N, C-alpha and C positions, 0 to 999 in steps of 0.2 A: 416547487422549490420550497425548502424549509425556511423558517424564519430565524434560524440560528445565525450567529456571527460567522462571517466567511473565514475560511481556513480549513486546516486538517482537523477532523473530528475524531474523538475516541471516547471510551467510557460512556458516561451518561449522555453526552452530546450525540454519540453514535446511536445509542438507543432511541433518543428523541428523533433523530433523522429517520430511522427505520419506521418508527411509529407514524411520522408524518407521511411517509410513502404509503404505508398501509391505509391510513385514514383518507388520504387523497386518491387512493387507488391508482397509483402510478409506480412504474418500475424505476429503480436506480440503475442507470447504465454502468457497466463495468468494462473497462478497456485496458488491455495489456499494452505496456509501453517499453521502449528499448533505448530511448535517448531523450535529450532535451527537446528535440524537434517534435517527437511524438507526444511528450508530456505537455508541451505548450499548446500543441494542436488540440489535444483533448480538453484542456482547460479553457481555451478560446471557444471551442465549439459548445462546451457546457455553458459558458457565460452568455454566448449569443443566443442560446436556446433556453435561457433562464432555468437551468437544470443543475442540480448537484450531481456528483459523479464518484464512482469508485475507480481509482487508478491502481492497476495491478502490476506487480513485477513477478516474472517467472525467474527461475534459477538461471536459465540461459540468457534471458533478456537482461538480467542483472550483470552477467559477465560481459555482454555486449556493451552495456552502458559504461562499464569500467574500461573496456578496451582489451585487446589481446596482448598488449605490451606488458602486462603484469604477469610475471612468470608463474606465480602460484595461483592456479585457477580458482581454488577455494577462496582465497583472500580476495581475488577479483570479484567473485560472485557476491561476497558479503559487502565489500566496499562499494561495489556498483549499486547494490540495492540501497545501502545507507545514503550514498551520494544522491541518488535519484529522489529518495524520500526528503532529504534536506532541501533539494531544489523545489519540491512541491510545497514544503512548509514555508519557504521563503516567498513564493509567488502566489499561492492560492488565494490569500486574502485580497490581493490586488486585482484578481480576476473576479472577485465578488461571489465566489461559490464555496460550498462546503465540499470537501474531498475526504473520502475514506481511502486511506493508504493500506493496501492489502497485498499479501503474497499469494501467488496462485499455484495450486496443485503441487504441493511438495510431498513426494512419496517417502517411504521409509529411509532410503539412502540419503535423502535431503534433510533429515531431522537435524543434523549438526549445523546446516545452513540456517535453519529457522532458529535454533538455539543461539547461534551467534548474533543474529539480529535482535533477539530478545535481550541478550546481554547489552547490546548497543542501546536499546530502548531503556533499559534499567539505568544505564549511565546517563542518558539524556534526561530521564526523570529527575535524577539527583542534581544534574547541572542546570537544567532548563525548566523543569516542572512539567514536562510532557514527554510521552513516548514518541519514538520515531514512526512506528506503524500503528494503525488502528486495529488491525487483525491479521491473522495468518491462517492459511488453509493447509491442513494436512490431509492428503488423499491416501488413505491406507486401505483402499478397497481391494488391492491385490494381496493383502496380508490375510492370514487366517483369523477366524473370529476370536480365538483366545488372545492373540496379540492386540486386536482392536479393543477388547474388553479390558 
């Protein structure tokens, strides 16, 4: 476990965490979540095992987090991810762990979803001094090489 302050890490703290993993020769577990119950279970397990953790949200998991009652599914997917991230920001320090908040495997059609969360992070930086997410994953392996370059 790193010696960083508990909570969500980003930027230089994220890099410090990755370097601590490399130097300590241990993996940083990554777990996809879909609701407060799974988020809390991941943080509790990490705390009990003296481990930092990556909490990941997929597009579908984010919509599940928001619920099917929101008619606009795109909005549900964005707000579900943002809401889940805010939940982690609020509680991670009390679990005494460092958390990387990450989106998982967004392909080309999901780029607008990622862009919307980046916009939310920019607003959070302006208002709170920190981004909502630590990192995002674009999986463009199905696209041709020219698009990827």
